[in-house]
C-alpha positions, 0 to 999 in steps of 0.5 A: 111289770108296771101297774097303774090303778087310776080313778077319775079323781086320783092315781091310787097306785103306780109302780112295779108289782109281781102279781095283780089280782082282779075281780073280773066280770067273769070271775077272779083273775090273776096277772103275772109278769109277761101276761098275754095281752088282755082287755076286760071289764071289772066288777065290784071288789078288790084289786090286789097288788103284790110286790115281794112280801108286800100287799096293797088292796084297793076297792073298786066298784067296776071299771076296765083293765088293759094288759099290754107289753107288761103294763097293767092299767086299771081304770077303776070306777 
């Protein structure tokens, strides 16, 4: 799936991933390939992006996430 992590100042990540872990406002959530459409808010925490054996983590203070057509877009604060 394609993942974009955006802040008002920069693009933190843009590329392909196998898994995205998110600090959802109702608890942690995991997004995998072909996940159902979803829009939700995020709380402070870490966004985990996993591609194969590689992992990258990004700190967020909140924001929103949209999952649509195998594209995950995180608008982070």
